[in-house]
C-alpha positions in Angstrom: -39.2 28.7 -24.2 -36.2 26.4 -24.3 -35.1 24.2 -27.2 -33.6 20.8 -27.8 -32.2 20.3 -31.3 -32.6 16.8 -32.7 -30.8 15.7 -35.9 -31.6 12.5 -37.6 -31.5 10.7 -40.9 -34.2 8.9 -42.9 -32.3 6.1 -44.6 -33.1 4.8 -48.1 -35.4 2.1 -46.5 -37.4 4.8 -44.7 -36.1 4.1 -41.2 -35.2 6.9 -38.7 -31.5 6.4 -37.9 -28.5 8.3 -36.5 -30.5 10.3 -34.0 -28.5 12.9 -32.1 -29.8 15.6 -29.7 -28.4 18.7 -28.1 -30.0 20.5 -25.2 -29.5 22.0 -21.8 -30.0 18.7 -19.9 -28.8 15.2 -20.8 -32.1 13.6 -19.6 -34.1 15.8 -21.9 -31.8 14.9 -24.8 -32.4 11.3 -24.0 -36.2 11.8 -24.0 -36.1 13.7 -27.3 -34.1 10.8 -28.9 -36.6 8.3 -27.5 -39.6 10.2 -28.9 -38.0 10.7 -32.4 -37.0 7.0 -32.5 -40.8 6.3 -32.2 -41.5 7.9 -35.5 -43.0 5.5 -38.0 -41.4 4.3 -41.2 -41.1 7.2 -43.6 -41.1 7.6 -47.4 -37.4 8.1 -48.2 -36.1 10.9 -50.4 -35.5 10.2 -54.0 -32.8 11.4 -56.3 -32.7 10.4 -60.0 -35.6 8.0 -59.2 -33.6 6.1 -56.5 -34.2 6.2 -52.8 -31.6 8.2 -50.8 -30.9 9.1 -47.2 -32.0 12.6 -46.1 -30.8 14.4 -43.0 -33.3 16.4 -40.9 -32.9 18.9 -38.1 -35.9 19.2 -35.7 -36.0 21.9 -33.0 -38.2 20.8 -30.1 -39.5 23.7 -28.0 -40.5 23.1 -24.4 -41.4 25.1 -21.3 -40.5 24.0 -17.7 -43.4 25.1 -15.4 -42.9 26.7 -12.0 -45.0 24.2 -10.0 -45.8 20.6 -10.8 -48.3 18.8 -8.6 -49.1 15.1 -8.5 -47.0 14.3 -11.6 -45.1 11.1 -12.1 -41.8 11.8 -13.7 -40.1 9.0 -15.6 -36.8 10.3 -14.2 -35.3 12.0 -11.2 -34.5 15.6 -12.2 -31.1 16.9 -11.2 -30.9 19.3 -8.3 -30.4 22.4 -10.5 -33.3 21.4 -12.8 -35.3 24.7 -13.1 -38.9 24.8 -12.1 -39.1 21.7 -9.9 -39.4 22.3 -6.2 -41.0 19.1 -4.9 -43.0 16.3 -6.2 -44.8 13.9 -3.8 -46.4 11.2 -6.0 -47.6 9.2 -3.0 -50.7 11.4 -2.5 -53.5 12.0 -5.0 -54.2 15.7 -4.6 -56.3 16.3 -7.8 -55.7 17.3 -11.3 -52.9 19.5 -12.6 
């Protein structure tokens, strides 16, 4: 299992802001940021009965599989991206 660490803040209005990610591949960091940015409006933290910003750290665990068949990637993986040998999306060969 690999991890990408995402840090973000819920501002006093409940919006997810200041999203940052750290992981082994830039494209996976970008995807983690994209997914976290899709979180709905939250209930903000409160201190002395006033809404305040709260910082969160979210580890995202993932596994890169050895073979991937008939899978449309939203990106082109780098040459040294582990677990990807070839991906021909022009043929429908069945389910994963």
